[in-house]
N, C-alpha and C positions, 0 to 999 in steps of 0.2 A: 554312558547312555546317550543316544542320539537326541539332539535338541530338535523339538518340533519346529517346522518352518514358522517364522515370525515376520510380520510386515511392518509393525510400528511398536518398537520397544520404548520403555521409559528408563533412562539412565538414573542411577542412584544419586540423589543430591549429596548424601554423606560421602560417597566415593569421589564425587566431583570436587568436593571441598578440599580434600587433600591433594587431588590431582592438579587442580588449578593453582594451588599454592606452590607446588613444585615447578609447574610450567611457567608461571609468571613471576616468580621470585618475590612474592609478598605474602604475609600471613593472611589467611582467609578465616574470618571468625564466624562466618555464616554462609550457607548456600541453601536456597529454598526454591523448589519448583513453583512457579506462579502461573504458567499457562501450558496446557498440553492440547494443542489443536493443529493449526497449520504447521507449526514446528513447536519445539519445546523451549521455553524461556525460564531461566533461573535468575533469581536475585542473588547477587554475590556481594557480601559485605566484608570489607577490609577494615583495618583500624581507622583509617582516615578518609575512606571513600567508598562509594557504592558502585557496582558495575552490573551489567546484564550479560549473562552468558546464554547464547542461543545455539541450539542444536537442530540442524536442518534434517528434513526427510529427503532421502535420495529420490523418492518418487516425485517430489516437488521441485527440488533444486539440486542438480548435479554440481560437481566440483567447479567446472568452468563458470557457471552462472553465479555461484557464491563468490568466486574470486572477482568477478565483475562488480558485484556489490561492494566488496572490500575496496577495490580500486576507486570506485566512484566516491564513496564516502571519505576515503583518505584524501582524494583530490579536493572535495568540498572543504574538509577541515583545514587543509593546508592553505586554502585560499580564503579563509575567514568566514565560511558559512556557519550558521547556527544549527549544527547537526550533532547527533550522537554518532560517534565514529569508532571503528575497530581499533583495538589495542594489540600491539605485537607482543609475543612472549619473549622469553630470555634468549631464544634462538632466532629472533627476528622474523617469526612466522605469524601470520594472521590466523591460520586455521589449525585446529586440533582434530585429529582423526581418532575415532573410537571403533573398535571391532565389536559392534553390537550384535544382538541375536540375529537380526535380519541382514547383517553385512556392515560395511564401513559407513559411518555417519560422521559428518563434519560439524564442528562447532566453532564459534567465534566469540570473543569477549568484546563488549562495547562499553563506552563511557555511559554513565547514568544520566538521563535527562532530568535535571532537578526541577521540582515543582509538581504540577498536577494538570490534568485535563480540565479545560474550561469550555463549557458548551454554550453558555450565554455570555458572549464576550463584550467587553466595554469598547467604546470607539477607539480608545488608545490601543487596546489589544488587537482589534481588527486592522488598524493601521500597521501594527507591528507584523501581523501575518502577511499583509500585502507587500510591505517593504522587504521582508526577509525572503518571501517566496520569489519576488522579482530578482533579488540578488542571486538566489539559488539558480534561477532559470538562466541568468546571464552566464553563470559558470557552466551549467549543464549543456548549453549550446556549443561550448568549445571543448568539452571533455572528450578525450580520446582514450579508449580502454583497450588493453591487450586481450581482455576476456570480455567479448561482447555480450550484451543482454538481449533478451527477446524484443521484438518490435511490436508496437501497437498499430495495426493497420486495419483496413476494411476486412481483410481475411481473418485476422486474429480476434477482432472484436465483433464481427457480424457473421460472416460466412461459417467459420469453423464452430463457434459456440452453438449456432442453430442446429448444426448436424449432431453435435455432442449431446445436446439436451433432448433431442427428439424422443428417445426411449422413455423419458420421464413424463412425457405428455401423451402416453399411449391412450389414456382414457380422457384426455382433454384436447381433443382435436380442434375444437373451436378456438381455444386459447392459443394453441400452437400456430394455427393458421393466421391468427391476429399478429403474432410476433413476426412471422415470416413476411406478412404484408407491410407492416410498419418499418421493418428493417429494409425492405426493398425500396420503400419511399425515401427513407433516410439516406441510403446509399445514392439514390438518384439525386436528391437535393444536394448532397455533398459534392457530387460530380459537376454540379453547375457553379460551384464556388471556386474561384482561383485560389488554391491553397499554397501556391508556390511562394507566397510571401509570409505564410504562417511561420511563427517561431517554432523551431524544431530542436530537439535535444533529448535528454534523459528525463522522462516523467517519473514522478514518485508513484502516481496512479492510484493513490488511496489517501488523498489530502483531506481527510476528515479530522475533526478535533481529537479523536481518539489517538491520533498519531503525532501529536505535539503537546508539549508541556509548557505552561507559563509558570515562571517563578516570580510571583508578584506581577507588577505592571511593567517591569523593565527588562525581563529576560524571557526569551522564547527559544525552545530547542525542538527541532524536528527529529523524528526517529522512525524506525521501521520502514526501510526502503526495500523490503523483500520483493515487492512487485515492480521495482524500478525497471524501466525499459525505454527503448527509443520510440519517439513519437512526437506528435504535435504537442507543444507545451500547454495549449488550451485545454488539454485533458486534465491538467492539475487544477486549473481555474474551474473547470466543470465539476470536478469532484468536490471542491470546496463549496460551489454553488448548491450542490446536492444536499449539503448539510442544512442550508436554509430551506430548501424544498421540503426536507423531512420535517423541520419544525413547523412549517405551514400545514403540511399534510396531516400531522398528528395533533394539530391545534395548539402548539406551544407559542406560535407567533402569528400575527396577521401577515397577509401578503405585503402590505405597506411597510411593516416593521422589518420583514425579511429583506425586501428590496433595498431599503435604506441601509441596512447593515452591510449587505453585499456591496453596495456602491461606496461605502466608506473604505472597505477593503480594496476595491478596484481603483479608486482614486489614488490611494497610497501606492499600489502596485505601479500605476502608470507614471508616477513621479520618478520611478527608477527605470522602468522598462515599458515601451509602448505595447498596446494591444489594439488591433484593428477592429472596426465595426463588424467586419466579416467573421473574425474570430469569435466575437461575442455572440453574433447571431447563429453561429454553428453549435453553440453549447447544447441545444436541444438534441442534436443528432449524435454528438460525441457522448452525451449522457446516456442515450439509448445503447450505444456501444458498450458503455461501462456496465449497464444492467445486464446485457447479454453475456459479456465476458465473465462476470462473476457468477451468473447462472451456470455457465459452462464449467467454471472452476468448482462450484458446488457439486456438479455431476461427476466430474473426473476424480474428485477427492472424497467421494462419499464414504468409502470404507474407513479412512483414517481421520476424517475431520467433520464432514457435514451431516453424518447420518443421524445426529441427535436433533436436527432442526429441518433438514431438507426433505420434507414430506409433501405429499400431494396437497395438504392443507396450506403449507407454506407457499408452494408454487402458485396455487390458486389465488392466495392473498396478494401475491406480487403483481398479478395482472392488472387489477384496478389501479394500483400504485403507478405502474408503467403507463397506463392510459392517462392518468392524471398528469404525469410528467410530460407526455407528448402534447397535452392541451395547455400546459402551464404557461 
């Protein structure tokens, strides 16, 4: 019987358990699907360690981009960065391939980031994020990959997303025109800044607390570099700043408390790596690029990922948030 065309399958955790044991040469005592959205993530348990196995969607990440992520994380780990990194199998390969219903899908095994997410961080934890992010950025500025990643530019964070999302604003012309206008202003303001001295390298581009774990007060591990790409490294500082903006916007912190916390992080970062005043003053504009980029990502991945939340109500609710950001 012919298999009906499929666009996003879910691989059996039970079948993966035995498959991974064979490919990696250790006994796997548990395998459980923990997320099914941008890609599929499984918690893998061995006798003495935990791992994460991630299976990518080809519509989101083709082979070359996945290999770029593997190279980057391997480079970070070998140079002492605090990251979850890919583990090679018994054949010295990073990627597994699966002949799924929709075609070939690739998967990779990663070390487990011990600890948990912390959203209200102590000063010591904020300092740790600043120190470790700065160390990571020093490495990212010198990384050379055989498999390049996408770039974060004016085109990819402003121009292209605005074109992609236009159909979703069919009945929200005023809101769409607002985004077009503030994007044009932001691009104009960025053109007046000399960015030639901005730090450049591979950004994680989603440096929110959901993507790192603290194991007590002394251990920090960054993970989920799925969106890693070339760009100005102020993008990462921007996304971390957005975390504090969220806390103020939703009433979890006062502006004074949020600014103090961010400055604790920033002072620790600057002890390892300099950040210019121009870079900090550009956060507003790079932040807008971040909002627009992910709007575009929601639109492009509607069928496989964002359809359960990317609704007209969600879109409409994001506009006052973006307005607040631009006035923040």
